[in-house]
PyMOL CGO cylinders between C-alpha atoms (Angstrom):
from pymol import cmd
from pymol.cgo import CYLINDER

trace = [
    CYLINDER, -96.74, -12.99, 12.61, -95.00, -9.66, 11.80, 0.3, 1, 1, 1, 1, 1, 1,
    CYLINDER, -95.00, -9.66, 11.80, -97.25, -6.69, 12.35, 0.3, 1, 1, 1, 1, 1, 1,
    CYLINDER, -97.25, -6.69, 12.35, -96.90, -3.64, 9.99, 0.3, 1, 1, 1, 1, 1, 1,
    CYLINDER, -96.90, -3.64, 9.99, -96.37, -0.28, 11.56, 0.3, 1, 1, 1, 1, 1, 1,
    CYLINDER, -96.37, -0.28, 11.56, -98.98, 2.26, 10.98, 0.3, 1, 1, 1, 1, 1, 1,
    CYLINDER, -98.98, 2.26, 10.98, -96.87, 4.54, 8.77, 0.3, 1, 1, 1, 1, 1, 1,
    CYLINDER, -96.87, 4.54, 8.77, -96.08, 1.59, 6.49, 0.3, 1, 1, 1, 1, 1, 1,
    CYLINDER, -96.08, 1.59, 6.49, -99.67, 0.65, 6.20, 0.3, 1, 1, 1, 1, 1, 1,
    CYLINDER, -99.67, 0.65, 6.20, -100.49, 4.22, 5.28, 0.3, 1, 1, 1, 1, 1, 1,
    CYLINDER, -100.49, 4.22, 5.28, -97.80, 4.25, 2.52, 0.3, 1, 1, 1, 1, 1, 1,
    CYLINDER, -97.80, 4.25, 2.52, -99.12, 0.89, 1.17, 0.3, 1, 1, 1, 1, 1, 1,
    CYLINDER, -99.12, 0.89, 1.17, -102.63, 2.14, 1.11, 0.3, 1, 1, 1, 1, 1, 1,
    CYLINDER, -102.63, 2.14, 1.11, -101.68, 5.39, -0.80, 0.3, 1, 1, 1, 1, 1, 1,
    CYLINDER, -101.68, 5.39, -0.80, -99.75, 3.28, -3.32, 0.3, 1, 1, 1, 1, 1, 1,
    CYLINDER, -99.75, 3.28, -3.32, -102.52, 0.84, -4.12, 0.3, 1, 1, 1, 1, 1, 1,
    CYLINDER, -102.52, 0.84, -4.12, -105.50, 3.11, -3.96, 0.3, 1, 1, 1, 1, 1, 1,
    CYLINDER, -105.50, 3.11, -3.96, -104.93, 4.35, -7.53, 0.3, 1, 1, 1, 1, 1, 1,
    CYLINDER, -104.93, 4.35, -7.53, -104.29, 0.89, -9.12, 0.3, 1, 1, 1, 1, 1, 1,
    CYLINDER, -104.29, 0.89, -9.12, -105.94, 0.48, -12.46, 0.3, 1, 1, 1, 1, 1, 1,
    CYLINDER, -105.94, 0.48, -12.46, -106.59, -2.70, -14.38, 0.3, 1, 1, 1, 1, 1, 1,
    CYLINDER, -106.59, -2.70, -14.38, -104.73, -1.41, -17.46, 0.3, 1, 1, 1, 1, 1, 1,
    CYLINDER, -104.73, -1.41, -17.46, -101.43, -1.15, -15.63, 0.3, 1, 1, 1, 1, 1, 1,
    CYLINDER, -101.43, -1.15, -15.63, -98.95, -3.74, -16.76, 0.3, 1, 1, 1, 1, 1, 1,
    CYLINDER, -98.95, -3.74, -16.76, -96.14, -2.53, -14.47, 0.3, 1, 1, 1, 1, 1, 1,
    CYLINDER, -96.14, -2.53, -14.47, -97.71, -3.83, -11.33, 0.3, 1, 1, 1, 1, 1, 1,
    CYLINDER, -97.71, -3.83, -11.33, -95.51, -5.60, -8.88, 0.3, 1, 1, 1, 1, 1, 1,
    CYLINDER, -95.51, -5.60, -8.88, -97.29, -8.93, -8.24, 0.3, 1, 1, 1, 1, 1, 1,
    CYLINDER, -97.29, -8.93, -8.24, -96.49, -11.41, -5.46, 0.3, 1, 1, 1, 1, 1, 1,
    CYLINDER, -96.49, -11.41, -5.46, -97.53, -14.99, -5.97, 0.3, 1, 1, 1, 1, 1, 1,
    CYLINDER, -97.53, -14.99, -5.97, -97.62, -17.21, -2.74, 0.3, 1, 1, 1, 1, 1, 1,
    CYLINDER, -97.62, -17.21, -2.74, -97.85, -20.81, -3.50, 0.3, 1, 1, 1, 1, 1, 1,
    CYLINDER, -97.85, -20.81, -3.50, -96.30, -23.80, -1.84, 0.3, 1, 1, 1, 1, 1, 1,
    CYLINDER, -96.30, -23.80, -1.84, -96.71, -25.96, -4.99, 0.3, 1, 1, 1, 1, 1, 1,
    CYLINDER, -96.71, -25.96, -4.99, -94.13, -25.03, -7.57, 0.3, 1, 1, 1, 1, 1, 1,
    CYLINDER, -94.13, -25.03, -7.57, -96.08, -26.55, -10.47, 0.3, 1, 1, 1, 1, 1, 1,
    CYLINDER, -96.08, -26.55, -10.47, -99.31, -24.57, -9.66, 0.3, 1, 1, 1, 1, 1, 1,
    CYLINDER, -99.31, -24.57, -9.66, -97.11, -21.39, -9.16, 0.3, 1, 1, 1, 1, 1, 1,
    CYLINDER, -97.11, -21.39, -9.16, -95.67, -21.86, -12.49, 0.3, 1, 1, 1, 1, 1, 1,
    CYLINDER, -95.67, -21.86, -12.49, -99.14, -21.93, -14.04, 0.3, 1, 1, 1, 1, 1, 1,
    CYLINDER, -99.14, -21.93, -14.04, -100.00, -18.58, -12.36, 0.3, 1, 1, 1, 1, 1, 1,
    CYLINDER, -100.00, -18.58, -12.36, -96.73, -17.00, -13.34, 0.3, 1, 1, 1, 1, 1, 1,
    CYLINDER, -96.73, -17.00, -13.34, -96.94, -18.07, -16.93, 0.3, 1, 1, 1, 1, 1, 1,
    CYLINDER, -96.94, -18.07, -16.93, -100.51, -16.66, -17.11, 0.3, 1, 1, 1, 1, 1, 1,
    CYLINDER, -100.51, -16.66, -17.11, -99.32, -13.35, -15.73, 0.3, 1, 1, 1, 1, 1, 1,
    CYLINDER, -99.32, -13.35, -15.73, -96.30, -13.10, -18.04, 0.3, 1, 1, 1, 1, 1, 1,
    CYLINDER, -96.30, -13.10, -18.04, -98.46, -13.97, -20.98, 0.3, 1, 1, 1, 1, 1, 1,
    CYLINDER, -98.46, -13.97, -20.98, -100.69, -11.11, -19.93, 0.3, 1, 1, 1, 1, 1, 1,
    CYLINDER, -100.69, -11.11, -19.93, -97.79, -8.67, -19.99, 0.3, 1, 1, 1, 1, 1, 1,
    CYLINDER, -97.79, -8.67, -19.99, -96.94, -8.58, -16.33, 0.3, 1, 1, 1, 1, 1, 1,
    CYLINDER, -96.94, -8.58, -16.33, -93.12, -8.74, -15.89, 0.3, 1, 1, 1, 1, 1, 1,
    CYLINDER, -93.12, -8.74, -15.89, -92.66, -7.87, -12.25, 0.3, 1, 1, 1, 1, 1, 1,
    CYLINDER, -92.66, -7.87, -12.25, -93.73, -11.12, -10.77, 0.3, 1, 1, 1, 1, 1, 1,
    CYLINDER, -93.73, -11.12, -10.77, -92.12, -12.67, -7.59, 0.3, 1, 1, 1, 1, 1, 1,
    CYLINDER, -92.12, -12.67, -7.59, -93.09, -16.18, -6.50, 0.3, 1, 1, 1, 1, 1, 1,
    CYLINDER, -93.09, -16.18, -6.50, -92.51, -17.44, -2.92, 0.3, 1, 1, 1, 1, 1, 1,
    CYLINDER, -92.51, -17.44, -2.92, -93.19, -20.96, -1.82, 0.3, 1, 1, 1, 1, 1, 1,
    CYLINDER, -93.19, -20.96, -1.82, -93.08, -20.54, 1.83, 0.3, 1, 1, 1, 1, 1, 1,
    CYLINDER, -93.08, -20.54, 1.83, -96.06, -19.08, 3.88, 0.3, 1, 1, 1, 1, 1, 1,
    CYLINDER, -96.06, -19.08, 3.88, -94.12, -18.56, 7.10, 0.3, 1, 1, 1, 1, 1, 1,
    CYLINDER, -94.12, -18.56, 7.10, -92.58, -15.19, 7.37, 0.3, 1, 1, 1, 1, 1, 1,
    CYLINDER, -92.58, -15.19, 7.37, -94.60, -13.91, 4.35, 0.3, 1, 1, 1, 1, 1, 1,
    CYLINDER, -94.60, -13.91, 4.35, -95.52, -10.74, 6.17, 0.3, 1, 1, 1, 1, 1, 1,
    CYLINDER, -95.52, -10.74, 6.17, -91.85, -9.59, 6.18, 0.3, 1, 1, 1, 1, 1, 1,
    CYLINDER, -91.85, -9.59, 6.18, -91.62, -10.48, 2.60, 0.3, 1, 1, 1, 1, 1, 1,
    CYLINDER, -91.62, -10.48, 2.60, -94.67, -8.36, 1.73, 0.3, 1, 1, 1, 1, 1, 1,
    CYLINDER, -94.67, -8.36, 1.73, -93.31, -5.42, 3.70, 0.3, 1, 1, 1, 1, 1, 1,
    CYLINDER, -93.31, -5.42, 3.70, -89.97, -5.67, 1.79, 0.3, 1, 1, 1, 1, 1, 1,
    CYLINDER, -89.97, -5.67, 1.79, -91.34, -6.14, -1.66, 0.3, 1, 1, 1, 1, 1, 1,
    CYLINDER, -91.34, -6.14, -1.66, -94.38, -3.92, -1.34, 0.3, 1, 1, 1, 1, 1, 1,
    CYLINDER, -94.38, -3.92, -1.34, -96.31, -5.62, -4.05, 0.3, 1, 1, 1, 1, 1, 1,
    CYLINDER, -96.31, -5.62, -4.05, -99.32, -3.95, -5.77, 0.3, 1, 1, 1, 1, 1, 1,
    CYLINDER, -99.32, -3.95, -5.77, -101.21, -7.21, -5.95, 0.3, 1, 1, 1, 1, 1, 1,
    CYLINDER, -101.21, -7.21, -5.95, -101.09, -10.56, -4.16, 0.3, 1, 1, 1, 1, 1, 1,
    CYLINDER, -101.09, -10.56, -4.16, -102.07, -13.90, -5.57, 0.3, 1, 1, 1, 1, 1, 1,
    CYLINDER, -102.07, -13.90, -5.57, -102.40, -16.69, -3.05, 0.3, 1, 1, 1, 1, 1, 1,
    CYLINDER, -102.40, -16.69, -3.05, -102.88, -20.30, -4.17, 0.3, 1, 1, 1, 1, 1, 1,
    CYLINDER, -102.88, -20.30, -4.17, -103.61, -23.15, -1.78, 0.3, 1, 1, 1, 1, 1, 1,
    CYLINDER, -103.61, -23.15, -1.78, -103.98, -26.67, -3.14, 0.3, 1, 1, 1, 1, 1, 1,
    CYLINDER, -103.98, -26.67, -3.14, -105.09, -28.42, 0.03, 0.3, 1, 1, 1, 1, 1, 1,
    CYLINDER, -105.09, -28.42, 0.03, -106.19, -25.73, 2.44, 0.3, 1, 1, 1, 1, 1, 1,
    CYLINDER, -106.19, -25.73, 2.44, -106.53, -26.63, 6.03, 0.3, 1, 1, 1, 1, 1, 1,
    CYLINDER, -106.53, -26.63, 6.03, -108.22, -24.51, 8.85, 0.3, 1, 1, 1, 1, 1, 1,
    CYLINDER, -108.22, -24.51, 8.85, -104.94, -23.34, 10.60, 0.3, 1, 1, 1, 1, 1, 1,
    CYLINDER, -104.94, -23.34, 10.60, -103.35, -22.35, 7.23, 0.3, 1, 1, 1, 1, 1, 1,
    CYLINDER, -103.35, -22.35, 7.23, -106.41, -20.39, 6.13, 0.3, 1, 1, 1, 1, 1, 1,
    CYLINDER, -106.41, -20.39, 6.13, -106.73, -18.64, 9.41, 0.3, 1, 1, 1, 1, 1, 1,
    CYLINDER, -106.73, -18.64, 9.41, -102.99, -17.71, 9.30, 0.3, 1, 1, 1, 1, 1, 1,
    CYLINDER, -102.99, -17.71, 9.30, -103.58, -16.29, 5.83, 0.3, 1, 1, 1, 1, 1, 1,
    CYLINDER, -103.58, -16.29, 5.83, -106.61, -14.47, 6.88, 0.3, 1, 1, 1, 1, 1, 1,
    CYLINDER, -106.61, -14.47, 6.88, -104.87, -12.76, 9.65, 0.3, 1, 1, 1, 1, 1, 1,
    CYLINDER, -104.87, -12.76, 9.65, -102.32, -11.56, 7.05, 0.3, 1, 1, 1, 1, 1, 1,
    CYLINDER, -102.32, -11.56, 7.05, -104.74, -10.31, 4.54, 0.3, 1, 1, 1, 1, 1, 1,
    CYLINDER, -104.74, -10.31, 4.54, -106.64, -8.27, 7.17, 0.3, 1, 1, 1, 1, 1, 1,
    CYLINDER, -106.64, -8.27, 7.17, -103.50, -6.17, 7.70, 0.3, 1, 1, 1, 1, 1, 1,
    CYLINDER, -103.50, -6.17, 7.70, -102.69, -5.70, 4.07, 0.3, 1, 1, 1, 1, 1, 1,
    CYLINDER, -102.69, -5.70, 4.07, -104.41, -2.94, 2.06, 0.3, 1, 1, 1, 1, 1, 1,
    CYLINDER, -104.41, -2.94, 2.06, -104.21, -4.13, -1.54, 0.3, 1, 1, 1, 1, 1, 1,
    CYLINDER, -104.21, -4.13, -1.54, -105.99, -6.39, -3.99, 0.3, 1, 1, 1, 1, 1, 1,
    CYLINDER, -105.99, -6.39, -3.99, -105.77, -10.10, -3.10, 0.3, 1, 1, 1, 1, 1, 1,
    CYLINDER, -105.77, -10.10, -3.10, -106.78, -13.05, -5.22, 0.3, 1, 1, 1, 1, 1, 1,
    CYLINDER, -106.78, -13.05, -5.22, -106.96, -16.36, -3.62, 0.3, 1, 1, 1, 1, 1, 1,
    CYLINDER, -106.96, -16.36, -3.62, -107.16, -19.82, -5.47, 0.3, 1, 1, 1, 1, 1, 1,
    CYLINDER, -107.16, -19.82, -5.47, -108.23, -22.82, -3.47, 0.3, 1, 1, 1, 1, 1, 1,
    CYLINDER, -108.23, -22.82, -3.47, -109.09, -26.43, -4.61, 0.3, 1, 1, 1, 1, 1, 1,
    CYLINDER, -109.09, -26.43, -4.61, -111.99, -26.88, -2.17, 0.3, 1, 1, 1, 1, 1, 1,
    CYLINDER, -111.99, -26.88, -2.17, -113.81, -24.61, 0.28, 0.3, 1, 1, 1, 1, 1, 1,
    CYLINDER, -113.81, -24.61, 0.28, -117.05, -24.19, 2.37, 0.3, 1, 1, 1, 1, 1, 1,
    CYLINDER, -117.05, -24.19, 2.37, -119.44, -21.32, 3.08, 0.3, 1, 1, 1, 1, 1, 1,
    CYLINDER, -119.44, -21.32, 3.08, -117.67, -20.45, 6.34, 0.3, 1, 1, 1, 1, 1, 1,
    CYLINDER, -117.67, -20.45, 6.34, -114.25, -20.09, 4.59, 0.3, 1, 1, 1, 1, 1, 1,
    CYLINDER, -114.25, -20.09, 4.59, -115.71, -18.01, 1.77, 0.3, 1, 1, 1, 1, 1, 1,
    CYLINDER, -115.71, -18.01, 1.77, -117.35, -15.60, 4.30, 0.3, 1, 1, 1, 1, 1, 1,
    CYLINDER, -117.35, -15.60, 4.30, -114.09, -15.46, 6.27, 0.3, 1, 1, 1, 1, 1, 1,
    CYLINDER, -114.09, -15.46, 6.27, -112.13, -14.66, 3.13, 0.3, 1, 1, 1, 1, 1, 1,
    CYLINDER, -112.13, -14.66, 3.13, -114.51, -11.76, 2.37, 0.3, 1, 1, 1, 1, 1, 1,
    CYLINDER, -114.51, -11.76, 2.37, -114.31, -10.48, 5.88, 0.3, 1, 1, 1, 1, 1, 1,
    CYLINDER, -114.31, -10.48, 5.88, -110.46, -10.66, 5.69, 0.3, 1, 1, 1, 1, 1, 1,
    CYLINDER, -110.46, -10.66, 5.69, -110.33, -8.38, 2.70, 0.3, 1, 1, 1, 1, 1, 1,
    CYLINDER, -110.33, -8.38, 2.70, -109.77, -11.00, -0.16, 0.3, 1, 1, 1, 1, 1, 1,
    CYLINDER, -109.77, -11.00, -0.16, -111.01, -9.30, -3.30, 0.3, 1, 1, 1, 1, 1, 1,
    CYLINDER, -111.01, -9.30, -3.30, -111.35, -12.56, -5.54, 0.3, 1, 1, 1, 1, 1, 1,
    CYLINDER, -111.35, -12.56, -5.54, -111.93, -15.98, -3.96, 0.3, 1, 1, 1, 1, 1, 1,
    CYLINDER, -111.93, -15.98, -3.96, -111.73, -18.66, -6.61, 0.3, 1, 1, 1, 1, 1, 1,
    CYLINDER, -111.73, -18.66, -6.61, -112.66, -22.28, -5.74, 0.3, 1, 1, 1, 1, 1, 1,
    CYLINDER, -112.66, -22.28, -5.74, -111.26, -25.09, -8.11, 0.3, 1, 1, 1, 1, 1, 1,
    CYLINDER, -111.26, -25.09, -8.11, -110.54, -22.64, -10.86, 0.3, 1, 1, 1, 1, 1, 1,
    CYLINDER, -110.54, -22.64, -10.86, -106.70, -22.51, -11.32, 0.3, 1, 1, 1, 1, 1, 1,
    CYLINDER, -106.70, -22.51, -11.32, -106.22, -22.33, -15.05, 0.3, 1, 1, 1, 1, 1, 1,
    CYLINDER, -106.22, -22.33, -15.05, -103.56, -20.19, -16.82, 0.3, 1, 1, 1, 1, 1, 1,
    CYLINDER, -103.56, -20.19, -16.82, -106.08, -18.43, -18.97, 0.3, 1, 1, 1, 1, 1, 1,
    CYLINDER, -106.08, -18.43, -18.97, -108.09, -17.37, -16.05, 0.3, 1, 1, 1, 1, 1, 1,
    CYLINDER, -108.09, -17.37, -16.05, -105.30, -15.69, -14.14, 0.3, 1, 1, 1, 1, 1, 1,
    CYLINDER, -105.30, -15.69, -14.14, -105.44, -12.37, -15.94, 0.3, 1, 1, 1, 1, 1, 1,
    CYLINDER, -105.44, -12.37, -15.94, -109.26, -11.75, -15.77, 0.3, 1, 1, 1, 1, 1, 1,
    CYLINDER, -109.26, -11.75, -15.77, -109.20, -12.82, -12.09, 0.3, 1, 1, 1, 1, 1, 1,
    CYLINDER, -109.20, -12.82, -12.09, -106.44, -10.49, -11.34, 0.3, 1, 1, 1, 1, 1, 1,
    CYLINDER, -106.44, -10.49, -11.34, -108.30, -7.69, -13.09, 0.3, 1, 1, 1, 1, 1, 1,
    CYLINDER, -108.30, -7.69, -13.09, -111.43, -8.37, -11.13, 0.3, 1, 1, 1, 1, 1, 1,
    CYLINDER, -111.43, -8.37, -11.13, -109.53, -8.43, -7.86, 0.3, 1, 1, 1, 1, 1, 1,
    CYLINDER, -109.53, -8.43, -7.86, -108.01, -5.00, -8.68, 0.3, 1, 1, 1, 1, 1, 1,
    CYLINDER, -108.01, -5.00, -8.68, -111.33, -3.62, -9.78, 0.3, 1, 1, 1, 1, 1, 1,
    CYLINDER, -111.33, -3.62, -9.78, -113.24, -4.79, -6.64, 0.3, 1, 1, 1, 1, 1, 1,
    CYLINDER, -113.24, -4.79, -6.64, -110.50, -3.52, -4.42, 0.3, 1, 1, 1, 1, 1, 1,
    CYLINDER, -110.50, -3.52, -4.42, -110.70, -0.14, -6.11, 0.3, 1, 1, 1, 1, 1, 1,
    CYLINDER, -110.70, -0.14, -6.11, -114.50, 0.02, -5.77, 0.3, 1, 1, 1, 1, 1, 1,
    CYLINDER, -114.50, 0.02, -5.77, -114.37, -0.97, -2.18, 0.3, 1, 1, 1, 1, 1, 1,
    CYLINDER, -114.37, -0.97, -2.18, -111.62, 1.55, -1.34, 0.3, 1, 1, 1, 1, 1, 1,
    CYLINDER, -111.62, 1.55, -1.34, -113.75, 4.36, -3.04, 0.3, 1, 1, 1, 1, 1, 1,
    CYLINDER, -113.75, 4.36, -3.04, -116.79, 3.40, -1.09, 0.3, 1, 1, 1, 1, 1, 1,
    CYLINDER, -116.79, 3.40, -1.09, -114.81, 3.30, 2.21, 0.3, 1, 1, 1, 1, 1, 1,
    CYLINDER, -114.81, 3.30, 2.21, -113.39, 6.75, 1.50, 0.3, 1, 1, 1, 1, 1, 1,
    CYLINDER, -113.39, 6.75, 1.50, -116.80, 8.16, 0.76, 0.3, 1, 1, 1, 1, 1, 1,
    CYLINDER, -116.80, 8.16, 0.76, -118.21, 6.64, 3.95, 0.3, 1, 1, 1, 1, 1, 1,
    CYLINDER, -118.21, 6.64, 3.95, -115.35, 8.05, 5.96, 0.3, 1, 1, 1, 1, 1, 1,
    CYLINDER, -115.35, 8.05, 5.96, -115.78, 11.52, 4.44, 0.3, 1, 1, 1, 1, 1, 1,
    CYLINDER, -115.78, 11.52, 4.44, -119.63, 11.38, 5.22, 0.3, 1, 1, 1, 1, 1, 1,
    CYLINDER, -119.63, 11.38, 5.22, -118.98, 10.41, 8.79, 0.3, 1, 1, 1, 1, 1, 1,
    CYLINDER, -118.98, 10.41, 8.79, -116.37, 13.15, 9.12, 0.3, 1, 1, 1, 1, 1, 1,
    CYLINDER, -116.37, 13.15, 9.12, -118.71, 15.75, 7.71, 0.3, 1, 1, 1, 1, 1, 1,
    CYLINDER, -118.71, 15.75, 7.71, -121.43, 14.59, 10.12, 0.3, 1, 1, 1, 1, 1, 1,
    CYLINDER, -121.43, 14.59, 10.12, -119.24, 14.81, 13.06, 0.3, 1, 1, 1, 1, 1, 1,
    CYLINDER, -119.24, 14.81, 13.06, -118.11, 18.29, 11.95, 0.3, 1, 1, 1, 1, 1, 1,
    CYLINDER, -118.11, 18.29, 11.95, -121.59, 19.55, 11.65, 0.3, 1, 1, 1, 1, 1, 1,
    CYLINDER, -121.59, 19.55, 11.65, -122.46, 18.13, 15.08, 0.3, 1, 1, 1, 1, 1, 1,
    CYLINDER, -122.46, 18.13, 15.08, -119.42, 19.93, 16.56, 0.3, 1, 1, 1, 1, 1, 1,
    CYLINDER, -119.42, 19.93, 16.56, -120.33, 23.20, 15.04, 0.3, 1, 1, 1, 1, 1, 1,
    CYLINDER, -120.33, 23.20, 15.04, -123.98, 22.92, 16.36, 0.3, 1, 1, 1, 1, 1, 1,
    CYLINDER, -123.98, 22.92, 16.36, -122.52, 22.28, 19.81, 0.3, 1, 1, 1, 1, 1, 1,
    CYLINDER, -122.52, 22.28, 19.81, -120.25, 25.45, 19.49, 0.3, 1, 1, 1, 1, 1, 1,
    CYLINDER, -120.25, 25.45, 19.49, -123.11, 27.48, 18.26, 0.3, 1, 1, 1, 1, 1, 1,
    CYLINDER, -123.11, 27.48, 18.26, -125.26, 26.47, 21.22, 0.3, 1, 1, 1, 1, 1, 1,
    CYLINDER, -125.26, 26.47, 21.22, -122.47, 27.37, 23.60, 0.3, 1, 1, 1, 1, 1, 1,
    CYLINDER, -122.47, 27.37, 23.60, -122.00, 30.82, 22.02, 0.3, 1, 1, 1, 1, 1, 1,
    CYLINDER, -122.00, 30.82, 22.02, -125.75, 31.54, 21.95, 0.3, 1, 1, 1, 1, 1, 1,
    CYLINDER, -125.75, 31.54, 21.95, -125.90, 30.67, 25.73, 0.3, 1, 1, 1, 1, 1, 1,
    CYLINDER, -125.90, 30.67, 25.73, -122.74, 32.40, 26.90, 0.3, 1, 1, 1, 1, 1, 1,
    CYLINDER, -122.74, 32.40, 26.90, -122.89, 35.40, 24.76, 0.3, 1, 1, 1, 1, 1, 1,
    CYLINDER, -122.89, 35.40, 24.76, -126.59, 35.81, 24.17, 0.3, 1, 1, 1, 1, 1, 1,
    CYLINDER, -126.59, 35.81, 24.17, -126.20, 35.54, 20.40, 0.3, 1, 1, 1, 1, 1, 1,
    CYLINDER, -126.20, 35.54, 20.40, -128.83, 34.37, 18.01, 0.3, 1, 1, 1, 1, 1, 1,
    CYLINDER, -128.83, 34.37, 18.01, -128.12, 31.23, 15.98, 0.3, 1, 1, 1, 1, 1, 1,
    CYLINDER, -128.12, 31.23, 15.98, -127.20, 33.19, 12.91, 0.3, 1, 1, 1, 1, 1, 1,
    CYLINDER, -127.20, 33.19, 12.91, -124.93, 35.42, 14.88, 0.3, 1, 1, 1, 1, 1, 1,
    CYLINDER, -124.93, 35.42, 14.88, -123.13, 32.47, 16.56, 0.3, 1, 1, 1, 1, 1, 1,
    CYLINDER, -123.13, 32.47, 16.56, -122.71, 30.83, 13.12, 0.3, 1, 1, 1, 1, 1, 1,
    CYLINDER, -122.71, 30.83, 13.12, -121.28, 34.10, 11.66, 0.3, 1, 1, 1, 1, 1, 1,
    CYLINDER, -121.28, 34.10, 11.66, -118.85, 34.49, 14.59, 0.3, 1, 1, 1, 1, 1, 1,
    CYLINDER, -118.85, 34.49, 14.59, -117.52, 30.94, 14.07, 0.3, 1, 1, 1, 1, 1, 1,
    CYLINDER, -117.52, 30.94, 14.07, -117.12, 31.42, 10.35, 0.3, 1, 1, 1, 1, 1, 1,
    CYLINDER, -117.12, 31.42, 10.35, -115.37, 34.89, 10.69, 0.3, 1, 1, 1, 1, 1, 1,
    CYLINDER, -115.37, 34.89, 10.69, -113.10, 33.49, 13.27, 0.3, 1, 1, 1, 1, 1, 1,
    CYLINDER, -113.10, 33.49, 13.27, -112.11, 30.58, 11.06, 0.3, 1, 1, 1, 1, 1, 1,
    CYLINDER, -112.11, 30.58, 11.06, -111.42, 32.99, 8.15, 0.3, 1, 1, 1, 1, 1, 1,
    CYLINDER, -111.42, 32.99, 8.15, -109.30, 35.32, 10.32, 0.3, 1, 1, 1, 1, 1, 1,
    CYLINDER, -109.30, 35.32, 10.32, -107.28, 32.54, 11.81, 0.3, 1, 1, 1, 1, 1, 1,
    CYLINDER, -107.28, 32.54, 11.81, -107.19, 30.51, 8.44, 0.3, 1, 1, 1, 1, 1, 1,
    CYLINDER, -107.19, 30.51, 8.44, -108.61, 27.37, 10.05, 0.3, 1, 1, 1, 1, 1, 1,
    CYLINDER, -108.61, 27.37, 10.05, -111.53, 25.06, 9.40, 0.3, 1, 1, 1, 1, 1, 1,
    CYLINDER, -111.53, 25.06, 9.40, -114.71, 26.04, 11.11, 0.3, 1, 1, 1, 1, 1, 1,
    CYLINDER, -114.71, 26.04, 11.11, -114.71, 22.74, 12.88, 0.3, 1, 1, 1, 1, 1, 1,
    CYLINDER, -114.71, 22.74, 12.88, -111.39, 23.51, 14.36, 0.3, 1, 1, 1, 1, 1, 1,
    CYLINDER, -111.39, 23.51, 14.36, -112.74, 26.80, 15.87, 0.3, 1, 1, 1, 1, 1, 1,
    CYLINDER, -112.74, 26.80, 15.87, -115.76, 24.89, 17.06, 0.3, 1, 1, 1, 1, 1, 1,
    CYLINDER, -115.76, 24.89, 17.06, -113.59, 22.36, 18.82, 0.3, 1, 1, 1, 1, 1, 1,
    CYLINDER, -113.59, 22.36, 18.82, -111.75, 25.24, 20.50, 0.3, 1, 1, 1, 1, 1, 1,
    CYLINDER, -111.75, 25.24, 20.50, -115.08, 26.67, 21.80, 0.3, 1, 1, 1, 1, 1, 1,
    CYLINDER, -115.08, 26.67, 21.80, -116.26, 23.39, 22.96, 0.3, 1, 1, 1, 1, 1, 1,
    CYLINDER, -116.26, 23.39, 22.96, -113.03, 22.66, 24.74, 0.3, 1, 1, 1, 1, 1, 1,
    CYLINDER, -113.03, 22.66, 24.74, -112.74, 26.12, 26.28, 0.3, 1, 1, 1, 1, 1, 1,
    CYLINDER, -112.74, 26.12, 26.28, -116.44, 25.75, 27.59, 0.3, 1, 1, 1, 1, 1, 1,
    CYLINDER, -116.44, 25.75, 27.59, -115.59, 22.38, 29.01, 0.3, 1, 1, 1, 1, 1, 1,
    CYLINDER, -115.59, 22.38, 29.01, -112.73, 23.91, 31.10, 0.3, 1, 1, 1, 1, 1, 1,
    CYLINDER, -112.73, 23.91, 31.10, -115.00, 26.69, 32.44, 0.3, 1, 1, 1, 1, 1, 1,
    CYLINDER, -115.00, 26.69, 32.44, -117.80, 24.47, 33.57, 0.3, 1, 1, 1, 1, 1, 1,
]
cmd.load_cgo(trace, "trace")
């Protein structure tokens, strides 16, 4: 399977991160080996006002198609899923940062859990009907946006915690090496950051690195 380059994934993430359900200019990719079932999905999308719809009937090589098309949303339909096909698709969805809706005619608990772990936003069992396509698409986008927001908030919180730990380490080093109080060490880090127009965490990292070289 073709593996996306890191910079490509970053561009894709930035593109999909601000998707809203009201957008009707979404680029939508439909993956369905069954032409009749694919036509049901396509008709439902076009009736909902989505004009930029691409349908492919071949799963093999789909990663390259996604990289070329750069769709905002992916809809996957599998009439008769088997373990190998599902695993192949789940490997793909793990590398793709955008809303994904998947229709299957039958499933089990393990497959549902695997779909969630693989980043599928909406997993629909035995529910392929034209009138359901739009609400399911909207649900997939909404869930994707909510998850992305939570992921960013978690990453920001972790980053802030690591920065605080780094600053505390730098303060301790300055207090020990220069005989400063905690307040004085903090003030020195802050003033140095202001003078050098850098983040305090960057100055703290320099202090920790320098101390490591001297020890």
